[in-house]
C-alpha positions in Angstrom: 0.2 -0.1 -0.1 1.6 3.6 -0.7 2.1 5.2 2.4 1.9 8.4 0.7 -1.7 7.5 0.0 -2.5 6.4 3.8 -0.1 8.9 5.7 1.6 5.7 7.3 5.5 5.8 7.3 5.6 9.2 8.9 8.5 9.5 11.1 8.3 8.5 14.5 10.1 10.6 16.9 8.0 9.9 20.4 5.8 13.4 19.9 2.6 12.9 18.2 2.6 13.8 14.5 0.0 14.5 11.9 1.4 12.8 8.4 0.9 14.9 5.7 -0.2 12.7 2.7 -0.8 13.9 -0.9 -4.3 14.2 0.0 -4.1 16.2 2.5 -1.5 18.7 1.1 -3.6 19.2 -1.8 -6.4 20.0 0.2 -4.8 22.4 2.7 -3.2 23.8 -0.5 -6.4 24.3 -2.6 -8.4 25.7 0.7 -5.4 28.4 1.4 -5.6 29.1 -2.6 -9.4 29.5 -2.7 -9.5 31.8 0.4 -7.1 34.1 -1.0 -9.0 34.8 -3.8 -12.0 35.2 -1.8 -9.5 37.6 0.4 -8.6 39.6 -2.6 -12.3 39.9 -4.0 -13.5 40.9 -0.5 -10.6 43.6 -0.3 -11.7 44.8 -3.6 -15.0 45.2 -3.8 -16.3 45.0 0.0 -13.7 46.5 2.1 -12.1 49.4 0.0 -14.9 51.5 0.9 -14.3 50.7 4.7 -10.5 51.4 5.8 -7.8 53.4 4.5 -5.1 52.9 2.0 -2.4 51.7 4.2 -4.7 49.1 6.0 -6.2 48.3 2.4 -2.4 47.6 1.4 -1.9 45.3 4.1 -4.8 43.3 2.9 -3.4 43.4 -0.6 -0.1 42.1 0.7 -1.5 39.7 2.9 -3.4 38.0 -0.3 -0.8 38.1 -2.8 1.8 36.6 -0.6 -1.0 34.0 0.2 -2.1 33.3 -3.3 1.5 32.8 -4.5 2.5 30.4 -1.5 -0.8 28.5 -2.1 0.4 28.3 -5.8 3.8 26.5 -4.6 1.8 24.4 -1.9 -0.2 23.0 -4.7 2.9 22.1 -7.2 4.6 20.4 -4.0 1.1 18.7 -3.3 1.1 17.2 -6.7 4.4 16.2 -7.3 6.6 13.1 -6.2 9.1 15.1 -4.0 6.4 15.5 -1.1 7.8 13.0 1.3 11.1 13.7 1.0 12.0 15.1 4.2 12.8 18.9 3.3 10.1 19.3 0.7 7.9 18.3 3.9 9.9 21.3 6.0 9.3 23.2 3.2 5.5 22.8 2.9 5.0 23.4 6.2 6.8 26.6 6.7 4.8 27.7 3.9 1.8 27.2 5.8 2.9 28.0 8.8 4.3 31.5 7.3 1.2 32.0 5.3 -1.2 31.6 8.3 1.5 34.2 10.5 2.2 36.7 7.9 -1.0 37.1 6.1 -3.4 36.3 9.3 -1.8 39.0 11.1 -2.1 41.4 7.9 -5.7 40.4 7.7 -6.2 40.9 11.4 -4.7 44.3 11.5 -7.0 45.4 8.5 -9.8 44.5 10.5 -8.8 46.6 13.4 -6.6 44.3 15.3 -4.1 46.1 17.4 -1.4 47.0 15.7 1.4 45.0 17.8 0.3 42.3 15.7 2.5 43.7 13.0 5.5 42.2 15.1 4.7 38.9 14.6 3.9 39.5 10.5 7.9 38.7 10.2 7.8 35.2 11.9 5.5 34.7 9.6 7.8 36.1 6.8 11.1 33.9 8.2 8.9 30.9 7.9 8.5 31.5 4.2 12.1 32.4 3.8 13.1 29.4 5.3 10.2 27.6 3.2 12.2 28.6 0.3 15.6 27.9 1.6 14.1 23.7 2.3 13.7 24.2 -1.4 16.7 25.2 -2.0 18.5 22.8 0.4 16.2 20.0 -1.6 17.6 20.7 -4.8 21.3 20.9 -3.8 20.5 17.1 -2.0 18.8 16.0 -5.6 21.3 14.4 -7.8 22.2 16.2 -11.1 20.2 13.7 -13.6 21.1 15.9 -17.0 24.1 13.8 -18.8 
């Protein structure tokens, strides 16, 4: 039985882990993408009349970053490399990064305290580390061009 379909084969580290399989990964990626499109539409059509330009800029940045990372998450979910440790780390870091980075910007736009902005760079760092994990996967991958 394919372990990527069943979630079996997740590393056992003594702590409870949620196995990320291709099905779950695609659901997460597609949901983040769908929510990004909805957020972008809401920002353009429903929010613009209710917030100032600075807050609208936060919303646009949040939805742009969310959508762009939902695309890479979808690519990873559909790839045959999702089971690789560095790719799994990248996937998790992207999801965490989008939730923190975009989430804090959305929250501030909707009236959350501005100190939420101190958390936003943590989400950005998570996104950067996700890209670094993908680069590391590239370095580990054997060169098949011969």
